[in-house]
The first five atom37 places (N, CA, C, CB, O) and aatype in JSON, in Angstrom:
{
  "aatype": [12, 6, 15, 1, 3, 3, 19, 19, 9, 1, 10, 8, 1, 9, 13, 10, 15, 0, 7, 9, 7, 15, 0, 11, 5, 19, 6, 0, 19, 1, 0, 10, 7, 1, 0, 7, 7, 14, 6, 0, 0, 1, 10, 9, 7, 5, 9, 18, 5, 3, 0, 13, 15, 7, 15, 16, 19, 5, 12, 0, 4, 9, 0, 0, 10, 7, 6, 0, 0, 1, 7, 18, 14, 0, 0, 6],
  "atom_mask": [
    [1, 1, 1, 1, 1],
    [1, 1, 1, 1, 1],
    [1, 1, 1, 1, 1],
    [1, 1, 1, 1, 1],
    [1, 1, 1, 1, 1],
    [1, 1, 1, 1, 1],
    [1, 1, 1, 1, 1],
    [1, 1, 1, 1, 1],
    [1, 1, 1, 1, 1],
    [1, 1, 1, 1, 1],
    [1, 1, 1, 1, 1],
    [1, 1, 1, 1, 1],
    [1, 1, 1, 1, 1],
    [1, 1, 1, 1, 1],
    [1, 1, 1, 1, 1],
    [1, 1, 1, 1, 1],
    [1, 1, 1, 1, 1],
    [1, 1, 1, 1, 1],
    [1, 1, 1, 0, 1],
    [1, 1, 1, 1, 1],
    [1, 1, 1, 0, 1],
    [1, 1, 1, 1, 1],
    [1, 1, 1, 1, 1],
    [1, 1, 1, 1, 1],
    [1, 1, 1, 1, 1],
    [1, 1, 1, 1, 1],
    [1, 1, 1, 1, 1],
    [1, 1, 1, 1, 1],
    [1, 1, 1, 1, 1],
    [1, 1, 1, 1, 1],
    [1, 1, 1, 1, 1],
    [1, 1, 1, 1, 1],
    [1, 1, 1, 0, 1],
    [1, 1, 1, 1, 1],
    [1, 1, 1, 1, 1],
    [1, 1, 1, 0, 1],
    [1, 1, 1, 0, 1],
    [1, 1, 1, 1, 1],
    [1, 1, 1, 1, 1],
    [1, 1, 1, 1, 1],
    [1, 1, 1, 1, 1],
    [1, 1, 1, 1, 1],
    [1, 1, 1, 1, 1],
    [1, 1, 1, 1, 1],
    [1, 1, 1, 0, 1],
    [1, 1, 1, 1, 1],
    [1, 1, 1, 1, 1],
    [1, 1, 1, 1, 1],
    [1, 1, 1, 1, 1],
    [1, 1, 1, 1, 1],
    [1, 1, 1, 1, 1],
    [1, 1, 1, 1, 1],
    [1, 1, 1, 1, 1],
    [1, 1, 1, 0, 1],
    [1, 1, 1, 1, 1],
    [1, 1, 1, 1, 1],
    [1, 1, 1, 1, 1],
    [1, 1, 1, 1, 1],
    [1, 1, 1, 1, 1],
    [1, 1, 1, 1, 1],
    [1, 1, 1, 1, 1],
    [1, 1, 1, 1, 1],
    [1, 1, 1, 1, 1],
    [1, 1, 1, 1, 1],
    [1, 1, 1, 1, 1],
    [1, 1, 1, 0, 1],
    [1, 1, 1, 1, 1],
    [1, 1, 1, 1, 1],
    [1, 1, 1, 1, 1],
    [1, 1, 1, 1, 1],
    [1, 1, 1, 0, 1],
    [1, 1, 1, 1, 1],
    [1, 1, 1, 1, 1],
    [1, 1, 1, 1, 1],
    [1, 1, 1, 1, 1],
    [1, 1, 1, 1, 1]
  ],
  "atom_positions": [
    [[97.58, 148.51, 268.42], [98.05, 147.73, 267.9], [97.13, 146.45, 268.31], [99.39, 147.81, 268.17], [96.88, 146.14, 269.47]],
    [[96.66, 145.75, 267.15], [95.89, 144.74, 266.72], [96.28, 143.49, 267.54], [96.03, 144.58, 265.24], [95.57, 142.97, 268.4]],
    [[97.46, 143.11, 267.18], [97.55, 141.57, 267.72], [98.95, 141.21, 268.72], [97.61, 140.5, 266.26], [99.68, 142.15, 269.02]],
    [[99.21, 140.16, 269.09], [100.16, 139.89, 269.46], [101.49, 139.9, 268.7], [99.86, 139.0, 269.88], [102.58, 140.16, 269.2]],
    [[101.25, 139.59, 267.43], [102.33, 139.86, 266.14], [102.5, 141.65, 266.13], [101.53, 139.17, 264.31], [103.6, 142.15, 266.35]],
    [[101.77, 142.15, 265.97], [102.14, 143.8, 265.74], [102.87, 143.94, 267.54], [100.23, 145.15, 265.3], [103.44, 145.02, 267.65]],
    [[102.92, 143.26, 268.59], [103.53, 143.73, 269.79], [105.04, 143.46, 269.26], [103.02, 142.89, 271.28], [105.92, 144.26, 268.94]],
    [[105.01, 142.17, 269.28], [106.1, 141.27, 268.69], [107.1, 142.31, 267.51], [105.19, 139.78, 267.81], [108.27, 142.69, 267.5]],
    [[106.36, 142.43, 266.93], [106.78, 143.01, 265.57], [107.54, 144.81, 266.13], [104.99, 143.12, 264.31], [108.59, 145.27, 265.68]],
    [[106.7, 145.44, 267.13], [107.17, 146.63, 267.62], [108.75, 146.19, 268.33], [105.97, 147.29, 268.74], [109.87, 146.54, 267.96]],
    [[108.28, 145.13, 269.66], [109.2, 145.01, 270.41], [110.78, 144.68, 269.48], [108.65, 143.93, 271.41], [111.87, 145.09, 269.86]],
    [[110.55, 143.84, 268.21], [111.94, 143.71, 267.34], [112.65, 144.63, 266.51], [111.83, 142.83, 266.51], [113.74, 144.39, 265.98]],
    [[111.8, 145.98, 266.37], [112.21, 146.97, 266.19], [112.93, 147.81, 267.23], [111.37, 147.4, 265.75], [113.99, 148.39, 266.96]],
    [[112.24, 147.88, 268.67], [113.15, 148.45, 269.52], [114.1, 147.73, 269.46], [112.82, 148.66, 270.73], [115.14, 148.36, 269.26]],
    [[114.27, 146.2, 269.58], [115.7, 145.96, 270.01], [116.68, 146.12, 268.6], [115.82, 144.32, 270.76], [117.9, 146.11, 268.75]],
    [[116.3, 146.21, 267.7], [117.16, 146.79, 266.21], [117.86, 148.31, 266.69], [115.8, 147.15, 264.58], [119.07, 148.52, 266.6]],
    [[116.91, 149.27, 267.2], [116.96, 150.31, 266.85], [118.22, 150.67, 268.51], [115.23, 151.01, 266.51], [118.81, 151.74, 268.57]],
    [[118.35, 149.9, 269.33], [119.12, 150.03, 270.66], [120.16, 149.67, 270.64], [118.72, 149.49, 271.67], [120.24, 148.49, 270.29]],
    [[121.21, 150.2, 270.89], [122.73, 150.06, 271.11], [122.98, 148.59, 271.23], [0.0, 0.0, 0.0], [122.3, 147.87, 271.96]],
    [[124.14, 148.11, 270.36], [124.6, 146.78, 271.15], [125.0, 146.36, 272.1], [125.18, 146.32, 270.88], [125.95, 146.94, 272.61]],
    [[124.4, 145.06, 272.81], [124.66, 144.71, 274.16], [123.9, 145.82, 275.11], [0.0, 0.0, 0.0], [124.49, 145.8, 276.19]],
    [[122.95, 146.69, 275.14], [122.56, 147.7, 275.81], [121.58, 147.32, 276.74], [122.19, 148.65, 275.04], [120.77, 146.55, 276.22]],
    [[121.36, 147.56, 277.82], [120.19, 147.41, 278.57], [118.96, 147.22, 277.9], [120.04, 148.43, 279.33], [118.14, 146.38, 278.27]],
    [[118.81, 148.0, 276.9], [117.52, 148.37, 275.97], [117.44, 147.48, 275.42], [117.43, 149.44, 275.06], [116.28, 147.09, 275.52]],
    [[118.23, 146.58, 274.61], [118.38, 145.42, 274.17], [118.26, 144.4, 274.76], [119.17, 145.33, 273.77], [117.95, 143.46, 274.03]],
    [[118.4, 144.14, 275.96], [118.19, 143.42, 277.04], [116.66, 142.85, 277.45], [118.71, 144.24, 278.02], [116.16, 141.73, 277.4]],
    [[116.09, 144.31, 277.92], [115.08, 144.46, 277.96], [113.73, 144.36, 276.94], [115.31, 145.24, 278.36], [112.55, 144.39, 277.31]],
    [[114.19, 144.25, 275.65], [113.47, 144.19, 274.45], [113.67, 142.74, 274.42], [113.96, 145.09, 273.17], [112.52, 142.31, 274.3]],
    [[114.44, 141.77, 274.46], [114.54, 140.4, 274.08], [113.76, 139.56, 275.59], [116.4, 139.99, 273.73], [113.27, 138.44, 275.5]],
    [[113.77, 140.44, 277.04], [112.87, 139.5, 277.59], [111.64, 139.97, 277.8], [113.29, 138.99, 278.71], [110.88, 139.55, 278.67]],
    [[111.41, 140.86, 277.0], [109.67, 141.51, 276.46], [109.21, 140.58, 275.45], [109.59, 143.26, 275.58], [108.08, 140.12, 275.6]],
    [[109.99, 140.19, 274.34], [109.66, 139.45, 273.43], [109.35, 137.83, 274.26], [110.86, 139.59, 272.28], [108.3, 137.19, 274.13]],
    [[110.3, 137.49, 274.94], [109.94, 136.08, 275.91], [108.41, 136.13, 276.57], [0.0, 0.0, 0.0], [107.53, 135.27, 276.64]],
    [[108.46, 137.41, 277.0], [106.6, 137.42, 277.31], [105.8, 137.89, 276.73], [106.07, 137.95, 278.29], [104.72, 138.13, 277.27]],
    [[106.0, 138.16, 275.52], [105.06, 138.38, 274.59], [104.67, 136.85, 274.03], [105.63, 139.44, 273.47], [103.51, 136.63, 273.71]],
    [[105.65, 135.83, 273.93], [105.4, 134.85, 273.66], [104.96, 134.43, 271.99], [0.0, 0.0, 0.0], [104.89, 135.3, 271.12]],
    [[104.76, 133.31, 271.79], [104.14, 133.05, 270.6], [105.43, 132.75, 269.37], [0.0, 0.0, 0.0], [106.64, 133.01, 269.45]],
    [[104.6, 132.08, 268.17], [105.31, 131.2, 267.25], [106.86, 132.41, 266.42], [103.81, 130.54, 265.88], [107.93, 132.14, 265.89]],
    [[106.04, 133.85, 266.78], [106.91, 134.61, 265.73], [107.99, 135.31, 266.69], [105.96, 135.81, 264.74], [108.98, 135.85, 266.2]],
    [[107.77, 135.28, 268.0], [108.76, 136.22, 269.05], [109.68, 134.56, 269.37], [107.62, 137.28, 270.94], [110.79, 134.63, 269.89]],
    [[109.28, 133.61, 269.12], [110.42, 132.46, 269.18], [111.41, 132.5, 268.68], [110.19, 131.41, 268.78], [112.56, 132.49, 269.12]],
    [[110.67, 132.6, 267.0], [111.59, 132.99, 265.87], [112.6, 133.56, 266.23], [111.11, 133.76, 264.95], [113.71, 133.13, 266.51]],
    [[111.99, 135.05, 266.21], [113.33, 136.2, 266.51], [113.83, 135.94, 267.34], [113.22, 137.55, 266.78], [115.04, 135.96, 267.09]],
    [[113.57, 135.6, 268.59], [114.5, 135.14, 269.67], [115.43, 134.09, 269.37], [113.79, 134.69, 270.76], [116.53, 134.1, 269.92]],
    [[115.17, 133.3, 268.67], [116.26, 132.21, 268.07], [117.33, 133.22, 266.96], [0.0, 0.0, 0.0], [118.54, 133.02, 266.87]],
    [[116.79, 133.98, 266.41], [117.22, 134.63, 265.51], [118.23, 135.8, 265.99], [116.12, 135.01, 264.82], [119.19, 136.12, 265.29]],
    [[118.03, 136.26, 266.91], [119.11, 137.14, 267.65], [119.98, 136.56, 268.73], [118.44, 138.26, 268.31], [120.88, 137.19, 269.3]],
    [[119.63, 135.23, 268.98], [120.71, 134.22, 269.72], [121.72, 134.33, 268.59], [120.16, 132.44, 270.1], [122.81, 134.87, 268.77]],
    [[121.29, 133.73, 267.25], [122.23, 133.39, 266.8], [123.04, 134.46, 266.21], [121.94, 132.51, 266.11], [124.15, 134.21, 265.73]],
    [[122.45, 135.91, 266.24], [123.48, 136.99, 265.85], [124.17, 137.68, 267.08], [122.78, 138.12, 264.99], [124.92, 138.61, 266.78]],
    [[124.07, 137.46, 268.07], [124.45, 137.77, 269.38], [126.09, 136.88, 269.56], [123.05, 137.21, 270.52], [126.48, 135.76, 269.23]],
    [[126.73, 138.02, 270.24], [128.28, 137.21, 270.58], [128.03, 136.5, 271.51], [129.59, 138.02, 271.02], [127.38, 136.9, 272.48]],
    [[128.52, 135.3, 271.4], [128.32, 134.19, 272.03], [128.92, 134.45, 273.45], [128.89, 133.03, 271.26], [130.09, 134.77, 273.66]],
    [[128.09, 134.29, 274.25], [128.01, 134.53, 276.11], [127.63, 135.77, 276.6], [0.0, 0.0, 0.0], [127.68, 136.24, 277.74]],
    [[127.22, 136.27, 275.43], [126.89, 138.0, 275.82], [125.72, 137.86, 276.93], [126.18, 139.11, 274.23], [125.18, 136.81, 277.3]],
    [[125.47, 139.13, 277.35], [124.42, 139.29, 277.93], [123.05, 138.93, 277.38], [124.49, 140.37, 278.2], [122.14, 138.45, 278.05]],
    [[123.01, 139.25, 275.93], [122.03, 139.34, 275.08], [121.55, 138.21, 274.84], [122.31, 139.91, 274.05], [120.36, 137.89, 274.86]],
    [[122.86, 137.28, 274.51], [122.61, 135.69, 274.42], [121.87, 134.91, 275.41], [123.83, 135.03, 274.41], [121.03, 134.06, 275.11]],
    [[122.22, 135.24, 276.68], [121.97, 134.8, 278.13], [120.25, 135.47, 278.16], [123.33, 135.63, 279.48], [119.4, 134.67, 278.56]],
    [[119.87, 136.6, 277.83], [118.77, 136.66, 278.44], [117.74, 136.17, 276.98], [118.58, 138.26, 279.23], [116.51, 136.24, 276.99]],
    [[118.51, 135.71, 275.88], [117.41, 135.11, 274.58], [117.55, 133.64, 275.22], [118.03, 135.26, 272.5], [116.64, 132.94, 274.78]],
    [[118.36, 132.95, 276.08], [117.88, 131.48, 276.38], [116.6, 131.51, 277.3], [119.08, 130.6, 277.16], [115.59, 130.8, 277.18]],
    [[116.87, 132.55, 278.3], [115.49, 132.86, 279.61], [114.37, 133.51, 278.63], [115.98, 134.34, 281.21], [113.26, 133.42, 279.16]],
    [[114.34, 134.05, 277.52], [113.18, 134.7, 276.9], [112.67, 133.41, 276.15], [113.54, 136.09, 275.89], [111.47, 133.22, 275.96]],
    [[113.61, 132.56, 275.77], [112.88, 131.34, 274.54], [112.4, 130.61, 275.48], [113.92, 130.3, 273.37], [111.36, 130.03, 275.14]],
    [[112.78, 130.38, 276.65], [112.0, 129.48, 277.75], [110.41, 130.2, 278.1], [0.0, 0.0, 0.0], [109.29, 129.68, 278.15]],
    [[110.91, 131.68, 278.31], [109.64, 132.14, 278.49], [108.35, 131.98, 277.38], [109.9, 133.44, 278.72], [107.17, 131.74, 277.61]],
    [[108.91, 132.16, 276.34], [108.15, 132.19, 275.19], [107.49, 130.75, 274.87], [109.04, 132.67, 274.06], [106.41, 130.62, 274.29]],
    [[108.1, 129.95, 275.23], [107.75, 128.36, 275.56], [106.51, 128.15, 276.34], [108.91, 127.65, 276.43], [105.5, 127.51, 276.04]],
    [[106.8, 128.84, 277.39], [105.31, 128.41, 278.07], [103.54, 128.6, 277.48], [105.34, 129.3, 279.39], [102.48, 128.24, 278.0]],
    [[103.78, 129.19, 276.41], [102.46, 129.83, 275.83], [101.89, 128.56, 275.11], [0.0, 0.0, 0.0], [100.69, 128.45, 274.83]],
    [[102.8, 127.66, 274.85], [103.09, 126.18, 273.98], [102.09, 125.34, 274.42], [104.6, 125.35, 274.26], [101.74, 125.62, 275.57]],
    [[101.37, 124.22, 273.83], [100.78, 123.26, 274.96], [102.26, 122.02, 274.63], [98.65, 122.52, 274.54], [103.11, 121.97, 273.75]],
    [[101.98, 121.28, 275.73], [102.89, 120.36, 275.82], [102.85, 119.28, 274.99], [102.93, 119.97, 276.92], [101.72, 118.87, 274.74]],
    [[104.03, 118.56, 274.36], [103.76, 117.85, 273.53], [103.27, 116.38, 273.96], [104.75, 117.95, 272.81], [103.54, 116.2, 275.15]],
    [[102.67, 115.31, 273.38], [102.32, 114.26, 273.41], [103.2, 113.24, 272.82], [101.27, 114.33, 272.99], [102.86, 112.05, 272.82]]
  ]
}
């Protein structure tokens, strides 16, 4: 793997290949949050929009988005 985006793409593929609502999907979302960066944040937002309302995956997206944001500089 060459860059953070390569890792993010691989994690997203893992998410897509996992069963809907599975622990594997939840862990892939968490890992996307830890990977951080704009592409991870975009994908997490997309996953959130597509997930069932109130689902474990959607809740994981909220936490992951917060984690992904930690790598961004604060707005002034």
